[in-house]
VOGU-3710 file (C-alpha; in Angstrom, 3 decimals, decimal comma):
1> mklypnatky> 247,807/10,398/196,346  249,036/8,641/193,217  246,562/8,262/190,354  246,605/7,162/186,755  245,740/9,832/184,198  242,157/10,209/183,087  241,212/8,387/179,915  241,177/10,188/176,563  238,099/12,361/176,213  235,686/11,674/173,394
11> redlnlrqgi> 235,207/14,759/171,269  232,388/15,272/168,805  233,196/15,690/165,130  233,297/19,341/164,151  230,291/20,851/162,437  232,056/22,306/159,410  229,388/24,998/158,824  229,798/24,550/155,074  226,444/26,245/154,400  226,947/29,500/156,334
21> ksslpemkal> 226,771/32,481/153,954  227,798/35,333/156,247  230,817/37,349/155,143  233,572/38,902/157,234  235,367/41,445/155,060  237,218/42,990/158,046  239,449/39,988/158,665  242,419/42,021/159,863  240,341/43,860/162,436  238,875/40,592/163,747
31> ialsfvlyev> 242,268/38,877/164,008  243,939/41,831/165,713  241,256/42,494/168,291  240,914/38,796/169,195  244,630/38,693/169,915  244,549/41,985/171,843  241,714/40,705/174,058  243,777/37,600/174,762  246,772/39,764/175,710  244,967/42,332/177,892
41> nnrksniayn> 243,266/39,517/179,814  246,716/38,274/180,908  246,493/35,418/178,415  243,829/33,651/180,440  241,747/30,900/178,854  238,535/32,866/178,262  236,957/36,299/178,301  233,381/37,622/178,152  234,157/40,822/176,342  230,941/42,632/175,383
51> qensitgvtk> 227,833/43,940/177,095  224,321/44,156/175,682  222,064/47,166/175,237  218,500/45,851/175,387  217,125/49,051/173,833  219,381/49,417/170,778  220,047/45,695/170,314  223,792/46,280/169,882  226,753/45,390/172,083  229,856/47,291/173,108
61> ikddiknkva> 233,104/46,506/174,849  232,901/46,158/178,621  234,262/49,141/180,550  236,978/47,241/182,431  238,245/45,639/179,219  238,058/48,998/177,417  240,432/50,472/179,964  242,832/47,571/179,577  242,863/48,008/175,792  243,514/51,740/176,179
71> rfftlqnlnt> 246,514/51,012/178,418  247,731/48,358/175,977  248,002/50,999/173,232  249,691/53,681/175,355  253,159/53,664/173,830  256,078/55,955/174,665  257,263/56,423/171,106  253,981/57,832/169,733  253,778/61,469/168,739  251,049/63,705/170,202
81> nattqkvniv> 248,763/63,470/167,200  248,743/59,700/167,188  248,158/59,559/170,936  245,122/61,802/170,509  243,808/59,493/167,805  244,030/56,550/170,155  241,312/58,039/172,322  238,958/56,992/169,521  240,012/53,362/169,649  236,915/52,506/171,712
91> eeinknplft> 234,725/53,745/168,863  236,736/51,664/166,395  236,567/48,586/168,602  232,774/48,751/168,831  232,678/48,642/165,017  234,726/45,435/165,037  233,144/42,201/163,720  233,353/40,804/167,270  230,549/43,249/168,087  228,708/43,604/164,777
101> aqlealqvsl> 228,876/40,197/163,042  226,517/37,268/163,594  227,766/34,522/165,873  227,794/31,855/163,149  230,088/33,907/160,901  232,437/34,456/163,843  232,412/30,736/164,598  233,400/29,911/161,030  236,258/32,447/161,154  237,647/31,990/164,646
111> qlflkfctid> 236,928/28,298/165,223  237,002/26,493/161,884  239,347/28,701/159,891  241,859/30,304/162,285  241,388/27,949/165,258  242,056/30,886/167,576  239,259/30,086/169,975  235,687/29,000/170,359  233,035/31,696/170,563  229,547/31,322/171,929
121> fvadypatke> 226,791/33,207/173,687  227,152/33,683/177,428  223,429/32,905/177,777  221,939/29,607/176,627  220,900/30,755/173,159  221,010/28,712/169,938  223,776/29,695/167,504  221,100/30,855/165,037  219,680/33,534/167,352  221,356/36,439/165,541
131> rtgggryekm> 220,282/35,417/162,025  217,240/37,684/162,088  216,187/40,832/163,923  219,599/42,515/163,970  220,136/42,023/167,728  223,561/41,146/169,113  224,186/39,381/172,419  226,913/38,914/175,019  229,583/36,455/173,900  232,574/34,631/175,332
141> lsfstnldll> 235,883/33,719/173,699  237,586/30,526/174,932  241,147/30,646/173,627  243,177/27,798/172,164  246,901/27,264/172,603  247,355/28,735/169,124  247,152/32,160/170,791  250,032/31,101/173,080  252,002/30,202/169,974  251,208/33,543/168,345
151> hlvladdedk> 252,413/35,320/171,476  255,672/33,332/171,380  256,124/34,271/167,713  255,625/37,998/168,362  257,048/38,539/171,869  260,581/39,901/172,407  263,321/38,539/174,679  261,514/39,960/177,729  258,240/38,231/176,731  256,650/41,548/175,797
161> lsdnvknilw> 255,067/42,807/172,612  257,131/45,512/170,969  255,866/48,847/169,740  256,258/47,548/166,177  253,831/44,703/166,934  251,358/47,049/168,563  251,566/49,425/165,607  250,417/46,625/163,314  247,599/45,647/165,674  246,503/49,290/165,901
171> nwitgetdfn> 246,450/49,706/162,121  244,471/46,494/161,644  241,864/47,348/164,277  241,291/50,902/163,079  241,689/50,265/159,360  244,112/53,200/159,302  247,819/53,456/158,516  248,879/55,688/161,383  252,141/53,783/161,778  254,604/52,106/159,475
181> enkyildkik> 254,341/48,322/159,648  257,554/46,390/160,224  257,815/44,067/157,204  259,642/41,314/159,061  256,987/41,156/161,803  254,188/41,422/159,240  255,603/38,472/157,285  255,860/36,427/160,480  252,188/37,079/161,243  251,095/36,090/157,719
191> yfltilteet> 253,243/32,952/157,820  251,833/31,935/161,190  248,214/32,583/160,170  248,692/30,612/156,960  250,031/27,626/158,906  247,054/27,754/161,286  244,599/27,458/158,406  246,207/24,529/156,544  243,969/21,911/158,183  240,719/23,746/157,346
201> kfkirkeggd> 238,261/22,000/155,044  236,561/23,980/152,283  233,705/23,342/149,886  233,223/24,765/146,417  230,369/24,018/144,010  231,641/23,473/140,488  229,944/24,268/137,226  227,379/21,544/136,723  226,505/21,295/140,410  229,161/18,884/141,739
211> elyfqqegiy> 230,546/19,723/145,177  234,307/19,603/145,795  235,769/19,365/149,303  239,424/20,331/149,611  242,198/21,822/151,721  244,866/24,352/150,777  247,137/21,427/149,961  244,937/20,891/146,892  245,522/24,505/145,829  249,307/24,258/146,214
221> eilvdgntvi> 249,373/21,081/144,102  247,864/22,999/141,179  250,052/26,058/141,680  253,386/24,178/141,738  252,612/22,952/138,228  252,373/26,542/137,051  248,574/26,646/136,811  246,001/28,928/138,353  243,184/27,632/140,562  239,494/28,284/139,864
231> ekdfhepvgp> 238,187/30,145/142,900  234,629/30,716/141,713  231,755/28,930/143,413  229,031/28,657/140,794  226,360/29,498/143,372  228,125/31,712/145,899  230,993/31,143/148,343  229,816/29,606/151,625  231,277/28,485/154,944  235,054/28,588/155,539
241> frifksfink> 235,716/29,105/151,808  233,905/32,459/151,981  236,185/33,455/154,876  239,240/32,113/153,030  238,559/34,429/150,081  238,380/37,424/152,449  241,631/36,247/154,046  243,377/36,210/150,669  241,833/39,502/149,505  243,273/41,188/152,609
251> dlhryiregk> 246,742/39,898/151,619  247,027/37,769/154,748  248,133/34,560/153,006  251,866/34,010/152,598  251,669/31,908/149,428  248,407/32,663/147,617  246,849/35,738/146,050  243,780/36,241/143,911  244,558/37,093/140,314  242,324/37,852/137,343
261> agfegklsqe> 242,128/34,183/136,352  241,832/32,759/139,881  244,190/31,890/142,737  247,860/32,163/141,864  251,143/31,795/143,727  252,911/34,733/145,387  256,356/33,129/145,789  258,604/31,023/143,592  257,667/27,522/142,453  260,498/26,144/144,582
271> elenhllkvg> 259,205/27,838/147,730  255,644/26,693/146,993  256,754/23,093/146,457  258,798/23,122/149,655  255,806/24,400/151,624  253,493/21,865/149,957  255,687/18,959/151,093  255,745/20,233/154,682  251,976/20,755/154,682  251,484/17,192/153,436
281> ttldliprri> 253,632/15,819/156,252  251,784/17,938/158,811  248,390/16,708/157,653  249,659/13,125/157,758  250,616/13,605/161,405  247,355/15,195/162,515  244,894/12,673/164,016  241,810/12,213/161,838  239,647/14,081/164,292  237,530/15,927/161,720
291> tifednisek> 235,025/13,993/159,672  233,592/15,596/156,552  229,973/14,646/156,245  229,340/14,938/152,532  226,425/17,291/153,087  227,220/18,575/156,578  225,257/15,980/158,536  226,360/15,532/162,120  223,918/12,850/163,217  221,921/10,180/161,428
301> pnptttstnl> 219,579/7,508/162,732  220,571/3,856/162,765  221,999/3,165/159,279  220,391/-0,298/159,290  216,951/1,278/158,871  214,731/-0,572/156,417  212,421/2,307/155,476  212,300/3,222/151,807  214,088/6,414/150,774  211,061/7,936/149,050
311> tpkqkiyfgs> 211,435/10,983/146,844  210,843/13,821/146,452  211,258/14,868/150,078  209,225/18,047/149,703  206,401/18,569/147,252  203,606/21,080/146,738  200,435/20,041/144,904  198,985/23,142/143,276  196,003/23,950/141,122  192,515/25,442/140,992
321> pgtgkstamq> 190,099/24,935/143,883  188,472/21,507/143,870  190,917/19,665/141,623  191,752/16,997/144,222  195,065/18,230/145,620  194,436/16,903/149,126  193,197/13,640/147,652  196,360/13,280/145,561  198,484/13,863/148,661  196,496/11,339/150,702
331> nfadendlkv> 196,630/8,789/147,875  200,420/9,076/147,846  200,466/8,494/151,613  198,189/5,467/151,324  200,128/3,936/148,438  203,412/4,194/150,363  202,071/3,352/153,828  203,039/6,732/155,278  202,106/7,804/158,781  200,462/11,215/158,303
341> irttfhpdtd> 200,664/14,214/160,640  198,456/16,964/159,234  198,258/20,716/159,762  196,714/23,699/157,970  198,336/27,088/157,478  196,411/30,346/157,871  197,386/34,018/158,325  197,805/33,611/162,099  200,056/30,539/161,884  203,552/31,240/163,224
351> yhsfvggykp> 206,725/29,345/164,114  205,482/28,331/167,552  202,146/27,007/166,287  204,054/24,937/163,698  206,997/23,768/165,831  205,832/24,174/169,437  206,495/26,214/172,539  205,725/26,611/176,199  202,015/26,787/177,017  199,925/26,604/180,195
361> vmkddkityq> 198,546/23,122/180,881  196,524/21,627/183,711  198,400/19,097/185,823  197,103/17,799/189,143  194,545/20,620/189,258  197,327/23,179/188,857  198,349/25,316/185,932  201,918/24,623/184,870  203,921/25,490/181,800  205,467/22,885/179,563
371> fvpqaftkay> 206,692/22,548/175,994  203,762/21,532/173,787  204,917/20,083/170,452  203,068/20,981/167,278  202,828/19,265/163,908  206,457/19,669/162,814  207,977/18,477/166,070  205,521/15,579/166,374  206,468/14,371/162,895  210,201/14,990/163,487
381> vqaylnpdkn> 210,276/13,009/166,733  208,242/10,109/165,373  210,454/9,850/162,297  213,644/9,671/164,392  212,212/7,226/166,922  210,874/4,932/164,180  213,517/4,856/161,431  211,878/1,779/159,872  208,727/3,761/159,020  208,073/6,690/156,691
391> yllaieeinr> 206,243/9,788/157,879  204,440/12,533/155,985  203,984/16,025/157,398  200,980/17,173/155,368  200,414/20,936/155,168  197,099/22,091/153,772  196,812/25,560/152,193  200,525/26,348/152,576  200,258/29,703/150,778  197,681/31,063/153,238
401> gncaqifgdl> 200,432/31,458/155,865  203,622/33,498/156,040  206,052/30,693/155,169  209,146/32,765/156,006  207,803/33,399/159,507  206,427/29,904/160,039  209,510/27,959/158,943  212,066/30,425/160,307  215,514/28,838/160,261  213,952/25,440/159,445
411> fqcldrnpdg> 214,156/26,809/155,906  217,835/25,707/155,884  216,848/22,101/156,605  214,795/21,799/153,422  217,939/21,277/151,324  218,375/17,472/151,256  221,281/15,327/150,139  220,863/12,172/147,990  220,434/10,087/151,152  217,458/12,210/152,167
421> yscypidana> 218,954/14,084/155,123  219,256/17,854/155,552  222,423/19,216/153,991  222,712/21,997/156,544  221,891/21,292/160,210  220,623/24,133/162,366  220,842/24,568/166,113  217,692/23,792/168,070  216,693/26,465/170,572  217,032/25,494/174,220
431> dlanylasqg> 213,329/24,735/174,758  213,081/22,532/171,696  216,411/20,817/172,427  215,257/19,942/175,948  212,001/18,516/174,616  213,791/16,435/171,959  216,153/15,082/174,620  213,188/14,181/176,828  211,758/12,142/173,955  214,931/10,099/173,632
441> lenseelvlp> 216,637/11,709/170,630  220,400/11,312/170,923  221,253/14,468/169,022  218,845/17,036/170,428  221,076/20,078/169,913  220,799/20,132/166,114  217,911/19,760/163,711  218,533/17,513/160,716  215,512/16,304/158,773  215,746/12,497/158,562
451> hnlliyatmn> 215,365/10,604/155,311  212,056/9,058/156,413  210,288/12,397/156,957  208,568/13,864/153,905  206,888/17,262/153,878  204,074/17,667/151,332  201,642/20,540/150,955  198,686/21,792/148,944  198,361/25,226/147,396  195,192/26,715/146,009
461> tsdqslfpmd> 196,211/28,938/143,097  192,994/30,945/143,328  193,930/32,340/146,752  195,473/35,771/146,720  198,085/34,960/149,324  198,824/37,590/151,932  202,404/36,337/152,063  203,823/35,384/148,657  206,549/32,739/148,730  209,995/33,934/147,739
471> aafkrrwdwq> 212,015/32,182/145,050  214,516/30,688/147,514  211,696/28,971/149,420  209,981/27,711/146,264  213,254/26,266/144,976  213,392/23,767/147,817  210,144/22,044/146,807  209,084/19,829/143,954  205,872/21,050/142,343  203,036/19,011/140,853
481> yvpiefngka> 200,187/20,644/139,011  196,810/18,970/139,607  194,633/19,594/136,523  190,852/19,571/136,260  190,028/16,024/135,252  186,797/14,038/135,085  187,303/10,387/135,914  184,877/7,583/136,692  181,804/8,686/138,621  182,786/12,330/138,293
491> neikivfdde> 181,427/12,214/134,738  178,017/11,307/136,123  177,636/14,065/138,732  174,381/16,004/138,312  173,172/19,351/139,587  169,589/18,858/140,767  167,311/21,907/141,227  164,023/19,981/141,382  162,492/16,806/140,056  162,234/18,244/136,573
501> tqyswrsfie> 165,440/20,287/136,292  168,894/18,689/136,265  172,195/19,681/134,664  175,488/17,943/133,946  178,177/19,083/136,415  180,869/18,378/133,823  179,127/20,470/131,152  178,649/23,288/133,634  182,309/23,296/134,668  183,593/23,182/131,113
511> nvnekikeit> 181,378/26,098/130,076  181,836/28,286/133,131  185,607/27,722/133,199  185,854/29,078/129,659  184,061/32,227/130,858  186,366/32,466/133,896  189,435/32,203/131,678  188,118/34,932/129,366  187,600/37,326/132,296  190,684/36,555/134,450
521> ksedkkigvy> 193,089/35,713/131,595  194,266/32,912/133,924  193,653/29,273/134,794  193,980/29,912/138,528  190,359/30,622/139,441  188,754/27,852/137,456  186,466/25,464/139,331  187,632/21,905/139,898  185,669/18,682/139,784  185,625/18,361/143,572
531> fvsvdddnti> 184,787/21,986/144,320  181,521/20,707/145,861  181,142/17,539/147,902  178,507/15,384/146,250  175,810/13,391/147,996  175,759/9,601/148,068  173,631/9,595/144,930  176,289/11,592/143,046  174,268/14,809/142,980  174,750/18,454/143,927
541> slsqfqnkvm> 171,720/20,014/145,565  170,146/23,400/144,823  171,344/24,727/148,186  174,921/23,612/147,580  174,938/25,145/144,133  173,483/28,468/145,251  175,543/28,921/148,406  178,890/27,576/147,260  179,208/27,647/143,481  177,255/30,817/142,733
551> fylwseifkd> 178,710/32,629/145,714  182,245/31,805/144,532  181,515/32,933/140,980  180,006/36,201/142,193  182,433/37,159/144,960  185,685/36,009/143,372  185,161/36,711/139,664  182,034/38,365/138,283  180,942/40,882/140,933  182,974/43,653/139,331
561> ehqsadsifk> 181,634/42,718/135,890  177,977/43,264/136,868  175,895/44,742/134,035  178,855/44,578/131,665  179,096/42,586/128,483  181,460/40,162/130,253  179,089/39,240/133,073  177,519/35,782/133,068  175,031/36,699/135,789  172,298/37,036/133,169
571> yknsdgnetd> 168,999/35,382/132,290  166,179/35,977/129,796  163,041/37,466/131,382  159,423/36,744/130,383  159,741/39,272/127,562  162,728/37,419/126,165  165,149/40,210/127,051  168,575/39,492/128,518  168,624/40,809/132,097  171,411/41,117/134,676
581> ftfnelfese> 170,970/39,939/138,254  173,046/39,882/141,466  173,888/37,026/143,794  171,442/38,308/146,446  168,542/38,051/143,984  168,953/34,262/143,889  167,344/34,106/147,335  164,325/36,258/146,495  160,924/34,982/145,309  162,009/34,618/141,678
591> gliklkgfmn> 165,493/33,375/142,537  165,011/29,886/141,146  163,646/31,283/137,871  166,698/33,492/137,511  169,028/30,628/138,393  167,448/28,342/135,794  167,668/31,172/133,275  171,343/31,590/134,172  171,977/27,882/133,634  170,125/27,890/130,316
601> yllkpiq> 172,275/30,875/129,322  175,355/28,664/129,773  174,086/25,200/128,808  171,018/23,128/128,259  169,432/21,031/131,013  169,535/17,226/130,913  166,382/15,981/129,150
//
């Protein structure tokens, strides 16, 4: 049968992982073992090399591969002592980054930087699964033809690896120097590895906050003029650049080393310039198959969207209880015609109750399990499906929940670029990805907050949060303080005890807040204008005042000050003496007398 070749395959742009912060200091060990696994597997295209221990959460090399590695390092020219040491190679292998490092760091090193292979979980897990918890899972390496090239570089005339090559691999895996390393072979390895990395894209954040994307070509251009290259990221090295610095620090680069003032050349200016010209030609010949998204975005909605790019994308309204934080958030939504999806955090809120998960549901009189989306996913889906509209995910009482637990790896998405999209996409877990696909989202594998999804929250500063927010989380939000302000009808609110006794709510708040500040040395527990919902006639009833206002003052502030000079729970008795009372006494037979005496202690009634 005669057939035409298949058409060119479409390949997705690479996710450059420019935000990954994981380090890999043991670069030599990773490089050597990856190549050894390729060799002992008869240079086949892939290998699942590790096995999980569900109890310890760690992985180790599979037994059949362990035996192959042991045979690989059985060399005739080794002395007895060295041969004995090689029995411990299994222990050294299990310490290798292939077994101890997180998947994402390995992907940056092996895929983006070295282009040795792809690496992924054998099971259908998201790439972010190893970020927390310390567990490691079974992985598979799928080798590129670059490993064939490395074999051709190192193999002898009989297509075998010499003892000198294996000595170097042994030293790199174990971190020891059991054998002398042949300088000629070592230089060939460094030269080859350097060439493999020339196409890699790096990001560095300069002083002042600007981001610079570059390749090694840009480094050589500075070096050939006799200058050194600034290698300091003014936040911290991330992504492939973090791996590149480890690569140079391990003396694996043929042309660059790290000096006191930055990157500097290792060889002569003439050799550097010659290499620079060849690198430039090589990059010119490589198809433009890698797109740098300025802030690592891999998918955006239809760019013709007409929705307004509102800012800020995340904001927390904070202040004392009753200042109108929720009202301010709702007013913003109304003014900008936002579609609001609302949720409230509490101590039992977790990732699944915020994002969604599988739950039992009734269908055709049967209980089945299906993915049930929660507030975040509902807002996320609606924003992507309706790019011409703006959506607000409104979170009430954000500091009452464990934000680190609730947001999980969504935390990474909160960094937004000037266009309003997440700077750093994260992988969606399989359940969420399947749900997003079922809703018609084209890119269901990654989570990227769209420009038309805002996340706003309220925070009551009087709450003693069980889970304080860390600085990194706070940094990703704009903050707006909501002060205690009397506007319009709020100035006219009255506290009504009976037909003859009324007080100004504003006067009460101003007086009691001064007392609260004196006791707490803080503004946080002051009472806001809207602490109590008023009736239609703009009044606060006796019951509301007793059960809400007085209870708050007693339980949150003055209970521990009872019978002290600082307590405001006082009134003047029939003898004219100042007397202390407790909250419970307000509901006894003389409770109203004591309450009126308390109010007169603070302010005068309205005449």
